[in-house]
C-alpha positions in Angstrom: 0.0 0.0 0.0 1.4 3.5 -0.9 2.1 6.1 1.7 -0.9 8.0 3.0 -1.2 11.7 2.3 -0.4 12.4 6.0 2.7 10.2 6.0 3.9 11.9 2.9 3.4 15.3 4.6 5.2 14.1 7.7 8.1 12.9 5.5 8.3 16.2 3.8 8.8 18.3 6.9 10.1 16.1 9.7 13.8 16.8 9.1 13.2 20.6 9.3 11.3 20.2 12.6 14.0 17.8 14.0 16.9 20.2 13.2 15.0 23.1 14.9 14.4 20.9 18.0 18.0 19.7 18.1 19.1 23.2 18.9 17.4 22.9 22.3 19.6 20.0 23.3 22.2 22.5 24.3 20.0 23.6 27.2 19.7 20.2 28.8 22.0 17.7 30.5 22.6 14.0 29.9 21.6 11.8 32.9 24.7 11.0 35.0 23.3 9.4 38.1 23.6 6.1 36.3 27.2 6.6 35.3 27.0 4.6 32.0 24.3 6.9 30.7 26.6 9.9 31.0 28.5 8.9 27.9 25.6 9.5 25.6 26.0 12.3 23.0 24.0 15.3 24.2 23.2 16.6 20.7 21.7 13.3 19.4 18.1 13.4 18.3 16.1 10.8 16.3 12.5 9.9 15.6 10.7 7.0 14.0 7.0 7.2 13.0 5.3 3.9 12.0 1.8 3.5 10.6 -0.5 0.5 10.8 0.3 -0.4 7.1 4.0 -0.9 8.0 5.2 2.4 6.5 7.7 4.4 8.4 9.2 7.9 8.4 12.6 8.3 10.2 14.8 11.3 10.8 17.9 12.2 12.7 19.9 9.7 14.8 17.7 6.7 14.4 20.6 4.3 14.4 21.5 5.4 18.0 20.8 2.6 20.5 19.6 3.5 24.0 18.2 1.6 27.0 14.5 1.7 27.8 14.8 2.8 31.4 11.4 3.9 32.6 9.7 3.2 29.3 9.9 -0.5 30.2 7.6 0.1 33.1 4.6 0.4 30.7 5.2 -3.0 29.4 6.0 -4.8 32.7 2.8 -3.3 34.0 0.9 -4.9 31.1 2.7 -8.2 31.6 1.9 -8.2 35.3 -1.8 -7.5 34.5 -1.7 -10.4 32.0 -0.1 -12.6 34.7 -2.1 -11.6 37.7 -5.2 -9.6 36.8 -6.3 -6.2 37.9 -7.4 -7.0 41.4 -4.0 -8.5 42.4 -1.9 -5.8 40.7 -3.9 -2.9 42.2 -3.9 -4.3 45.7 -0.1 -3.6 45.5 0.1 -0.3 43.6 -2.3 2.6 43.3 -3.8 4.4 40.3 -3.1 8.1 41.0 -0.3 10.5 40.1 2.0 11.0 43.0 3.0 14.7 42.5 6.5 13.8 43.7 9.7 12.9 42.0 9.9 9.5 40.3 12.3 8.2 43.0 10.5 9.7 46.0 9.6 7.6 49.1 7.9 10.5 50.9 4.3 9.3 50.5 5.1 5.7 51.3 5.5 6.9 54.9 2.8 9.6 55.0 -0.2 7.9 53.2 -1.9 4.7 54.2 -1.8 1.9 53.2 1.8 2.6 52.2 1.6 1.2 48.6 3.2 3.1 45.7 0.8 5.7 44.2 1.1 4.2 40.6 3.1 1.7 38.6 5.2 4.2 36.7 7.2 5.7 39.6 10.2 3.7 40.7 8.6 2.2 43.9 5.6 1.1 41.9 7.7 -0.4 39.1 9.7 -2.3 41.6 6.6 -3.8 43.0 5.3 -4.6 39.5 8.6 -6.4 38.8 7.9 -8.7 41.8 4.5 -9.7 40.3 5.9 -11.0 37.0 5.5 -14.8 37.1 8.6 -17.0 37.1 10.5 -19.4 39.3 13.4 -17.0 39.8 14.7 -13.6 38.7 16.2 -15.2 35.5 13.0 -16.7 34.4 11.1 -13.5 35.1 13.6 -11.4 33.1 13.5 -13.8 30.2 9.7 -13.7 30.1 9.9 -9.9 30.1 12.6 -9.9 27.3 10.5 -12.3 25.2 7.5 -10.0 25.6 9.5 -6.9 24.5 10.9 -8.8 21.5 7.4 -9.9 20.5 6.0 -6.3 20.7 9.0 -4.8 18.9 9.1 -7.4 16.2 12.9 -7.7 16.9 14.0 -11.1 18.2 17.6 -9.7 18.7 16.5 -7.2 21.4 18.7 -7.7 24.4 20.0 -6.1 27.6 22.9 -3.8 27.9 25.1 -5.4 30.5 27.2 -2.3 31.2 24.2 -0.1 31.9 22.6 -2.8 34.1 25.8 -3.2 36.1 26.2 0.6 36.4 22.6 1.1 37.6 22.8 -1.8 40.0 26.1 -0.5 41.5 24.7 3.0 42.2 21.0 2.4 42.9 21.1 3.3 46.6 17.8 5.2 46.5 16.0 2.3 44.7 17.4 -0.2 47.2 16.1 2.0 50.0 12.7 2.1 48.4 12.6 -1.7 47.9 13.7 -2.5 51.5 11.1 0.0 52.8 8.4 -1.8 50.7 9.7 -5.1 52.1 9.4 -3.8 55.6 5.8 -2.6 54.9 4.9 -6.0 53.6 4.2 -4.8 50.1 7.2 -6.7 48.7 7.2 -10.3 49.8 10.0 -11.7 47.5 13.7 -11.4 48.0 14.6 -7.7 47.5 17.8 -8.3 45.6 16.1 -10.7 43.2 13.3 -8.2 42.6 15.8 -5.4 42.0 17.8 -7.6 39.5 14.6 -8.0 37.4 13.9 -4.3 37.6 17.4 -3.1 36.7 17.6 -5.6 33.8 14.4 -4.7 32.2 15.3 -1.0 32.4 18.6 -1.8 30.6 17.0 -3.5 27.6 18.6 -1.7 24.6 16.4 -0.5 21.7 16.2 1.8 18.7 13.6 4.4 17.8 12.2 1.9 15.3 11.8 -0.7 18.0 10.1 1.8 20.2 7.7 2.9 17.4 6.7 -0.7 16.8 5.9 -1.2 20.5 3.9 2.0 20.5 2.0 1.0 17.4 0.8 -2.2 19.1 -0.7 0.1 21.9 -2.0 2.5 19.3 -3.9 -0.4 17.7 -5.5 -1.6 20.9 -3.0 -4.4 21.6 -3.2 -5.9 18.1 -0.2 -6.5 15.9 -1.3 -4.6 12.7 0.9 -6.8 10.5 -0.8 -10.1 11.5 -4.0 -9.1 13.3 -2.9 -11.1 16.4 -4.1 -9.7 19.7 -0.9 -9.5 21.7 -2.3 -7.6 24.7 -6.0 -7.6 25.9 -7.6 -4.2 25.0 -8.5 -3.5 28.6 -4.9 -3.6 29.7 -3.9 -1.3 26.8 -6.6 1.1 28.0 -5.1 1.0 31.6 -1.5 1.5 30.3 -2.4 4.4 28.1 -4.3 6.1 30.9 -1.3 5.9 33.2 0.9 7.3 30.3 -1.4 10.4 30.1 -1.5 11.0 33.9 2.0 9.8 35.0 4.1 9.0 31.9 6.2 12.1 31.7 7.2 12.4 35.3 6.1 15.7 36.9 5.6 17.2 33.5 2.8 14.9 32.5 0.1 17.6 32.7 2.1 20.0 30.7 2.8 17.3 28.0 -0.9 16.5 27.8 -1.6 20.1 27.2 1.2 20.8 24.7 1.3 17.5 22.9 -2.0 15.8 23.8 -0.8 12.1 23.4 -0.2 9.2 25.7 3.6 9.0 26.3 6.3 7.5 28.5 9.8 8.8 28.8 13.0 7.4 30.2 16.2 9.0 31.5 18.2 7.7 28.6 16.3 10.3 26.5 13.7 7.9 25.0 10.1 8.8 24.5 7.4 6.3 23.5 4.2 7.9 22.2 1.4 7.2 19.8 -1.5 8.7 17.8 -4.2 6.2 18.8 -5.4 4.1 15.9 -2.9 5.6 13.5 0.8 5.8 14.5 3.4 4.5 16.9 6.2 6.9 17.6 9.7 6.4 19.1 12.0 9.4 19.9 15.5 9.6 21.4 17.3 12.7 22.6 19.6 12.1 25.6 19.8 15.7 26.7 17.2 16.1 29.5 15.3 19.0 31.0 15.0 19.4 34.8 11.9 17.1 34.9 14.0 14.2 33.4 12.5 14.3 29.9 14.3 14.8 26.6 14.3 18.5 26.0 14.7 18.3 22.2 12.4 15.2 22.0 9.5 17.0 23.8 9.9 20.0 21.6 9.9 17.9 18.4 6.7 16.2 19.5 5.1 19.5 20.3 6.0 20.8 16.9 4.7 17.8 15.0 1.5 17.5 17.1 0.6 21.1 16.3 1.5 20.8 12.6 -0.7 17.7 12.2 -3.3 18.3 14.9 -2.5 15.0 16.8 -3.8 16.0 20.2 -6.5 13.8 21.6 -8.0 16.6 23.6 
């Protein structure tokens, strides 16, 4: 099938938008609290847009590989829902934005019953990692990796060992969160095994194209548009997309909803997964981050394209 009129229009202008947005990278900083991430090129910026007919538009540094980081939380939530069901999952994590930093433990102490506010903050994602079925941490991780490969259509997707080791060696705040959750009885498994699963799925390495393909499955209600196979139950896609709107861009989620108007999830490696529901999956990478932890150039690029093509859901 030939390119649609809209895809042709995107292809005609995306490079211009990208180069304008790239200029903003100079105003951000590459994440360095995970030392291995600090080596990423600050000026890199790439985007891949994939439609349900298999056509893609790419621009910029799309060959640049980066780790999923917090973007992986969307898909581990979905896998936990598929493994455990809503009642079990939401007895352990809440459904509301926290209003605090992604690695905060403040409200675990202040608000009863002491469960994380939502699955996309670190405390919530650690709990979700404990709910993935498997006999041990290795089996759980391999199930997660297999799920990511299926969604991305890339059976070579794998973890970046250096990033995993770097994060594990410096993750003092996450260990504090996990042991606090253990003390509260929210985590029942071995803390270090749970953290191994969490660190490893955050360190899965992807490209913009992989990210766009994963986003496209969500945009199509959990169906693989190439085969018609329902990979994810539609209900769980609905839940994931709602969390992406309310919590997916850290403490800038409301601003992103106003300026871009699409479900999205970012990661501190500079990745952003977003979609135009029913139409496109989009993957962006730009390692230079704004103070909220989102790609400064990537957010600007998505704002520009959303306004140009009237993508906002709202």
